[in-house]
N, C-alpha and C positions, 0 to 999 in steps of 0.2 A: 714768365720764362721758367722752364723746368729746372729744378735743382739738379746739379750734377750727381748728387748722392742718391737721387730717386731711381729706383730700379727701372730698367727699360722693359717695355712690353714686347720687344722683338726678341725672339729666341733663335739663336743660330744653331746650325747642325752640330757644331762642336759641343753645344750645351746639352745637358740632360735634365729631364724632369723626373721626379719620383712619382710614379703613377698613383702612389698612395697619398701624395700631398694634395692640398686643397685645390691647387690649380690643375695638377695632373688629373685628379679625379673629375674636375669639372669638364676638362677637355674630353676625357674618356666618356663621360656621360653624354656629351654633345654628339660624339661619333656614334655612340650606342643608340641615341634617340633618332638620329638621321637614318641610320641603317635599319632600325626597327620599323620606322614609318614607311620608308621607301620599299623595303622588302615585303612588308605586309600588303602594300598595294600591288606589287609585282606578282607575288605568289597567288593572290586572289585573282588577278587578271589571267594568270596562266590556267588556273583550274576552271575558269569560265570557258576555256577553249577545249578542255579535255573531252567533255561529253560529245561535242560536235565531231571532234576528230575520230573518236572511237565509233560513233554511229556511222560516219562516212565509210570507215574501214569495214564495218560489219556489212554495210550494203554492198560493198565491192568484194566481199570475201569469196574465195574460190570454192568453198564448200560449207555445209551446214556446221561442221565442227569448228571451223575457223570463225564463223559468224557467232557461234555461241561463246567462244573465248572472248570476243570483243564485247558482247552484251553482258557477260558475267563481269568483265572488267568495268563496264559502265556502272553496274549496280554496286560493285565493291568500292569504286571511287566515290560515288554519291554517299555511301554509308561512312567511309573512313576519311573523307576529305578533311573534316575539322581536326582529326587527330594528327594527320600528316602536316597540316599547316602549323598547328601548335607546336609539334615536335621540331619542325624546321626552325621556326622563329625562336623557340626556347634555346635550341642549340647554338644559334648565331649569337644570341644575347649572352649565353653562358661562356662562349668562347671569348667574346669581348671582355667580359668581366673577369674571367680567370687568366687571361693572357699575361697580364702584368705579374701576377703571383707566380705563374709558371716560369717567367723569365727571371724573377728575383731568386727563385729556388734552384734555377738551373746553373750550370757552370758558365763561365764567361764565354766559352765557345760552344754554341748550340750543337747538339748531336746531329749528324747527317740524317736528313729525312729518308724515309723508306723509299727505295727506288720503285717506280711504277713497273707494271708488267711490261715486258718487252725490253727492259734494260738487261745489262749483263748479269746483274744480281737477280736472276729471275725467280719469282715466287709463284708457283703454280697454284691455281685455285680451282674450285669446282666449275663444271661446265657452264652453268648459268652465271656464276660470278665472273667468269672470264669474259663473257659477252657484256655483262654489265660494266666491268672494269674498263673494257675497251671503249664503251660509249662515254663513260665519265672522263677518261683520259683524253678522248678526242675533243670534247667540248671545253675542257680546261685549257688544253694547248691552243685551240683556236682563239679563245677569248683572251687569254693572256697576251697573245701576239697582237690582237686587234686593239686592246686597251693599254698598250705599252706606255704611252705618254701619261695618261691620267693615273695609271696604277703606279708608275714610278714616283710620281709626286706624293701620292697617298703613302707609299712605303716609306719615303724619306721623312714625312711629317709624323707618321706613327712611330718611327724610330726615336724621334725626339720625345714624344709622349711616354714611350715605354722605356725610358732610362738610357737611351743611346744605343741599345742593342740593335744590330742591323736586322732589318726586316726586308724580306724579298717577297716575290709573288707567292711562293709556296707557303710562307709563314704568316702572310697577311690574313687576319681573321675575317676580313670582308673581301678577300680576293676570290677570284673564280674557283681556285682549288678548294679553299675552306668552305665556300658556299655550296659547291657541288658535293663535297663529302658530307656536309650537314644534311643536304637534301637526300643523299643516298641513305644515310642513317634513318631519316624520317620515313623513307619509302618502305622501311621494314614494317611499318604499321599497316601496309597494304598487302593483302593476301591475293595477289593477282599473278597471271601468267607472265613469264619474262617478256613475251612479245608485247604485252600491254604496258609493262614497265618501261620498255625501250621507247615506246611512243611518248610516254609521259616525260622521259628524259629529253627527248627531242623538243617537246613543248617547253620544258624548263630552259633549255638552251635558247629557244626562240623568244620567249616572253619574259625571262628573268635575266639570264646572263647577257643576252644581246642588248638589254636596256640598262646595264650597269653604268653607262657613261654618266647619266645624270646623278646617280648616287655618288660617284667619285668626284664629280665637279662640285657638288654641294659640300661634301666633306672637305675638299681642298679649299673652297671659298670660306667656310666657317673657320678653318684652322688658320688661314691667312688673316682673317679679321681678328683672330685671337693672338696674332703676332708670331705664329709658328712658321718659320722660313718663308717670309713674304717675298723675298727676292729670289727664291729657288727657280732656276732655269729648267723648264720642262724638256730636258733632253736626256736621251739614254745613250750610253756608250755602246754602240752596236757590237763593237768587237768583243766586248766582255759578255755580251748577252746572246751572241749568235748561236751558241750551242745549247741554250737553255730554254726548254719548255717542259711542262709536266709530262709531255709525251715522248721526250727524248728527241724532238725534232728541232730544226732550226726555226728562227722567227718566221721564215717564209712558209713553213709547214712541210718541207721535204727533208729527208734525212741527208746530211752532208756526206758526200762520198769520201772526202779527204784523200788520204794516200791510197785508199783501197780502189779508187777509180770505179770502173763498171762493176767489179766484183763486189764492192761494198754495197751496191744498190740491188743486190739480188732480189728478184720478185717485186721491186719497188718501181713506181712511176710517179712523175711529178704531179699528176692530177688525182692521185689516190687519196682517199679519206684518211684522216689521222688514225681512226680506229683500225682500218685495214692495215695501215703502215705498222701499227703496234703488233698485230698478230704476225705479220710477215717478218717484221724485225725480230720478233721472238723466234720464229722458225729459223731465220738466218743465224741468229746467235746459237741456237741449239745445233744446227748443222755444223757450224764452225767448231763448237765444243766437241761434237762427235768425231770431227776430223782432226782432233788436237794431237796429231802425231808430228814429229819433226818435219819442217818444211821440205827437206830433201826427199822425204818419203812421198810427198805429194807433187813434186815439181820435176819436170824433165830438165836435165842439165842444159846449160846454154849451148846453142848450136844444134840441139837435137831436133827431132821432128816437130814441126809447128802444130799447135793445137788446132782442131777443126773450127772453122767459122760457123756462124749460124746457118748460112746458106748450105754449107756442106752437110750439117746436121739434118736440115730439112730434106735435102736431096736423098741422103741415106735412109731417112725415115720413110720417104715416099716409096723407095724400093721395097722396104720391109712391109709397108702398108699394102702394096699391091700383092705381095705374097700372101699376106694374111687374108686379103679379100677373096682369093680363090680357094683358100683352105676352108674345109667344112668345120663348123664349131664342134667341139667335143660333146658327146652325149653327157647328160647331167647325172650320170651314175658311176659306180665302180671306182671311187677314189680319185676322180679327175680333178678335185680341188687341189690336190698336191701337185699334179702335173701342171695345172694352170698357174699355180703360185710359183712354180719353178720357172715357167716362161716369163712371168712378170718380173721376177728378180734378175733374169738373165738378159733383159732387153739392153742394158748398157753394154754388155759384152757383144751382143749381136750388132749393136749400132757401131761400135768401134771396128768390128770386123768388116762391116759393110762399107764404112768410110775407107778402110784400108784397101778394100777391093776396088773402090771407085778411083782413088788417087794413086794406087800402086804402092803405098806404104801405110802401115797401120800406126796410128797415133797411140801413145800410151795412156792418154787421158784427155779429158775435155776441160774447158775453163771452169773455174769455181762456180760461176753463176749458172752455167749449163749443167754442171754436175748436180748442183742443188735442185735445179728444175727437174732433171731426170729422176733424182732420188725422190723428190716430193710426189711426182706423178706416179712413180712406182709404188710408193707407200699408199697413195690414194687407192690404187687398184688392188693392192694387197688387202686393204680394208674392205673393199667391195667383196672380195672372195671370202672374207671372214664374217661379213655382216649378216647376222641372223635375221635381220629385218627382211632380207631378200630370199625368196625361194631359190633352191639350187639351180633350177633351169634358168632363172633370171641372172644369177651370178655368172653363169657360163656365157650368156649373151653379152652382158655389159662388160665383162672382162676383155672382150675383143676390141674394146675402144681405147685401149691404152696408147697405142701408137698415134691415132688421130688426136688424142688429147695431149700427148707430149708435143706433137707438132703445133697444136694451138697454143700451148703454154710458151713455146719458144718464139712463136710469131707475135704473141701478145702477152707480155708479162703481167697484165692486169687481170688475167683470168682468175688467179687466186685472190686478188684483192677486192674484186667487185662482186657482190652477191647477184647483181643484175646482169652480169656478163652472160651473153647468149649461150656460150658453151657450158657455163656452170648451171644456168637455168635448165638447159636441155637435160643434163645428167641428173639433176635433182628431180625433174619432172618424170624422166624415165624410171627412176628408182621409186618415185611415189606411185606411179601407175603399176609397177611391178610388185609393190608391197602387197596389194590385194589379190594377186594372181594365184590361182591354183588350177590344177588340171580339171577338177570337178566344175569350177565356175567358168572355165574357158573351153568347154567341149567343142565349140566351133572354131577354136584357135584364133579368134579375131585379135585378142590382145597380144598373144605370143607372136603372131605373124606381123603385127604392126611394129612391135619393138624390134623384131628381127629385121624388118625392112629398113628401119631407121639406122640400125647398126650397119647393115650391108651398104646402104647409100653413103654413109660417112666413110667407110673403108674404100669404096669404089670411086666416089666423086670428090672427096675433099683433097684439094691440092694445097692452095695457100689462100683461098677465098673464105674468110671467116663468116661471111654472111650466110653460109649454108646452115650454120647452127641456128640462126634466127628463123630461117625458113622452116627447118625441121621442128623448131619449138612451136611455131604457129600450126603446123600440120598435126603435131601430137595433141595440141590443145583442142583443135577442132574435133579430132577423134574422141578425146576424153569428154568433150561437151556432149557429143551425140550419145556416147555410152552412158554418161551420167543422167541424161534426160530419160533414157530408157529405164535405167535402174531406178530412178526416183519414182516413176509410175508404178513399177512392181513393188518397190519398197513401201509406197503409200498404201497399196492394196493389202500388203502383208500386215502393216500396222493397223489398218482399219479392221481387218479380219480379226486380228488379235484383240484389238480394243472391243470389238463386238462380242467376242467370246467371253472376255472378262466381265463386260457389263452383264451378260446373260448369267454367268456364274455368280456374280455378286447379287443379282436379282433372285436367283435360286436360293442363295443362302439367307437372304433377308426374308423371303417367303417362308422358308423352313423355320427360321427363328420365331416368326410371328405365329405360325400355326402351332408349333410345338409348345410355345409359351402359353398359349390359350388352352390347349388340351391339358397341360400341366399334370401329366401322369394319370388322368382319369380314363376309365374304360368307357369308350363310346360304342354305341351300336355300330356294327360293321358298315351299315349303309351310310351313316353320317360320317364315320371315320374315312371311308373310301372317297366320299365326295370332297371332304376337306383336303385330304393329303394328295389327291390326284387332280380332280377337275378344278377345284377352287384354287389350289396352289398354282396351277397353270394360269388362272386368271390373275392372281396376284403378280406373278412374274411378268406377264405381258402388260399389266397396268403400270408397273414400275418402269418398264422399258419405254412405254409410249407416253405416259403422263408424268412419271417421276414419283419419287417417294414422298414428296411434300404436297402432292395433288389432292384435291377433294375426292377424286375417284378412288385413290388408294385408301384414304381414310374410311370411305363408305364400305370398301371391300373388307377392311379389317373389322368394321363394326358388324357386318354381316356374319363374319366368322365367329365373333363373340356371341351374337344372338343365336346362331345356329347351334352352337355348343350348349348354350343355356336352355334351348328348346328340348334337350334330351333329359332334363331333370324330371323326376316323377311328379305328376300333377294329381295329387291325392285330394286336396281340398277344393272347394268351390272356387275360391279366389285364385288358386294356382291354375285351375282349368280355364278360368276366364282370362287370365294373363296369357296363357299359351294360345288361346283362340285369337287374341288381339295381335300376337306376334306373327301368326302363320301367313296372312296376306302379304306382309312385308317380306318375309323369308321367300315366299314363292316368287314375288316380283323380282327381287334382287338376284335370285338364283337363275331365273329364266333369262334376265338381261345379261348376267355375267357369262353364262354358258354360251349364249348366242354370240357374244363378243369374241369368244375363243373358238368359234367355228363348229359348235355342236349342231347337229341336225335337229330340226324342230321335232321330228318324231321321236328322236332319242330323248330330248328334253321332256316331252310329254310322258314318256314311259317312266322316266326317273321321278317326275313329280307324282305320278300315280303311285309309285312305290312309297314315296314320302307320305302321301295322303293316307294310305293304309296304316303306316307306322304311327302317324299322329292320331288317327281315330282310336287306335289301340291305347295310346297314351292318355287320351281324353276319357277312356273308360267305355267307349262304344263297343257294341258286340261285333266282333270281326272273326270270321273263320280262322282257326288256328293255322291252317295251311297258308292263308294269305299273310298272316302275321310273320310266319317263318320265312316266307319268300321276301317280304319287305325288309326284314332285319338282316338279310344277307348283304354282303358287300355289293356295291353298285356294279352292275355288269355292263354298263355302257362302254362302247369302244371309244377310247380317246381319239379325237381326230388326228389323222396322220400328220398334219402340218405342225402340230404342237406336241406330239407324243415324246420326242426326245427331251423336252424341258424338265418335266418332273414325272417320275414313275411311281414312287412310293415314299411313305414317311421314313422308312429305313434309309432310302437313298438320300433323302434330305438331310438326315442326321449325319450320314457319312460324308456329305459334301463340305462340311465345315472344316476348313484347313486347320492343321495343328499350328500353334504359335511357334515361330522360329526361335531357337535358343539364341540368346545374345552371344556374339562371338567378338572378342576383343583381340584381334590379331593384325599384323601388318597387312595381310592379304585382304582382310575386311576393310581396312582403311583405304587400301588401293581401290577396292570395288566402289567405295563411297565417293571416291574422287574421279571415277571414270565419267567422261562426257560423251554424248552422242557424236559419232564420227571417229571414235578411237578404234583402231584395228587390233584384233587379237588373233592368235594362232591356236587352234584346237587340235589335239591329238587323241583321237578315239581308239587308235591302235598303232602298232609299230610302222605300218605302211599307210595309215589313213590320217592325213593331215589336211585340215581345212582352215582357210583364213576368212575371217568374217569381221564385219564392222558393227559396232554398237549403234543400232538404228534408233532405238526408242526405249525409254524406261517408263514402265507403266505407273501412272499416278495412283492407280487403284491397288494393284497387287505388289508394286515395287519390282516386278520381274524385268529382267534385261533381255531385250530382243536383239538377236544378231542376224544380219543378212550378208550374203556374199556380194561380189562386185556387180552382179546382175540384179541385185535387189531381192533375191529369193531367200526365204528363211533358212537359216542353218541350225539355229538352236535358240532356246530361251531358258534363262536360269533365274532362280530366286537368288537374292544377294549371297546368302550363306552357301548355296550350291556353287556359285561362281568363285567365291573365296576358297572353297575346298579344292576346286579344280586348279586354281592358281597355286595353292600350297602343294598339291600333289604333282605339279608339273605337266598336267594334261591341258593346261591353258597358259598362255603367255601373252603379255601386253607388248605390242610392237611400238617402236619408237615413232614419235610424230615429228621430231626435228629433221630438217632437210639433210640429205645424205652428205653434202659437201661440208656442212657445219659439223656434223658428227665425226666425219673423217678427219677434219683439221684438228678438232679437239683431241681425237685419239692419237694423231701423229705427234702433237705437242707432248702428250703424256708419254708416248713411247720414246721420243727423243730425250725426254728428261730423265729417263732411267739410265743407269750406267751402261756403257756400250759392252756388248758381249766380248769375251776375251779373244774370239776368233774373227771379230769384225774387221773390215778393211782398215779402219782407223787404228787398230791396235796390232796389225800385222807387222 
């Protein structure tokens, strides 16, 4: 029977363990070992799926540039995976080890954690970090909700181990929040595109966070065996937890409307993702802050004119849409951007006036949710009119879509929440197609007319059936597919032609170096010099192109050049004349075979060899008439065959063909050039009125030059890296954004709303 004085192995919640004590340290080590072992297995399993996921996406990529992003990501992950895994596990271990010390050194009331993006205390971050933060926030909120029971028990037992300090989901060192943030920190080891990182975050969610149940169950079981809260009931007080997730959502994943009712859910829908909720909640918060005037300034007194319903808004917009459908688009010149921007900003007034006309009395305002929707769509189209990614003609066309898109946003609040919403995809795809447009590359107006026809059909046919957006998406995609196939054929021909010219130029330079290095400043007879620098140089070039620089044929051709030069040395002694006579048959055979291979006529070869025979007889001391010697020593007069004449003309030309080394340039523009990938679009300005848009098609592995083509696949320009960097620095070239229009617009809107409202804005009037 146990003595009453013997300490109990049961530890109640009211008790506290010192984490630095022997027992507290042992329990902490247990948790650390379980977490380390489980997470090592999970993170390894996750990375086993990354390669396949990125490869599948590369195969399905919409273009070569996107495909290269995924392939580059695969290579980077394979290279950096060990560092990412080590960093993640080390941070988790360090968090567990340092947690107790942090609590001992902290005050008794822990400081409030930093609020996530989307909360009232909004912290704006860079564009890429915003998207990354939303992805992290989404998976934290989802998994904290899913793991409520197991996580609650772990929290309570860790509170005992860590000295009785209350631990919740956000402060638990093995909770979804801490693990996600540790993984985000580890991902800094990875130098990859954000689209690749987002795929990896999804896999982390699927193969790590989604399998945390077993980790928590094992931790709970071990701590129960150690006597830590063995009788704890695995229940959570929902009332106290209803408003808590890392994403600011309820446990069910949707934002609680509370007293705000429908207005509190502006832009939000029950089936939206947590990440989309975060961005839209951020927008709602910012719109609310921008309207932070006294309520009486925003509300109509009781008994006044009723605010219009959604049906009234749709009806009034349909009238305005029919008027816009019959009006001709403004020409894209003469300062029409300001006029269009004015129309975009005045739509709310036009809408209220039209409702007044339809109902016989004009409302003073619309509901908050509708006002936010109208303002958001207006800011979207203001962004389009300011977007330098779009040519002016395309801005004019797309700006006409404001009314159809406002109707779509009122009919379906998910338009701004879902990237795959058909209306959002259509506008993104129209902007992507328009990005590469220029008058020069669209002389037949095929692309301009296609975009205009889609705009016209939306204005004329869109009533309240949102399926029109999906149909037009498919139609535009089919048009783009046909255009892309045509362009790819032309682009391939341009690349092959450029590659062929570069191979030829490289072969010319190699031939020049080899001949000039063997001549080495010596003065050769004009006949021999002419054969080497013209006829034989052509043979060297064609041998390189046909057989390659490592071929036996090329080595034999170089050996002939050396022997041919050596044969011009004076032969004064008997041994020297004997050696020359032994060389001559080989020289004649090699020269006859080589010149025949580069299309010299047999009669021309015979005449050349006859000149050489006369020259060598004189070298050997034979009696040769002076006139014949003079004629033989003159430069070869053979006509170079027309088919190869452009290859090598003279030794002087060979020397000039050597490129000067590029000076090293360490500038931001040079760094930007180094980071450019095929598929990136640039705008080139060769004059005030001459603007061309071109895609980086190919980077030469031989010369490093950058080849640019237009949307039809025709060559626009090619630049050496330093030339392109200079063009970027001078402003005659500009890299266009690759991010989708909607994403860039929403980021810009968040940034704009985060700035203090102008003194004359409606909110401050």
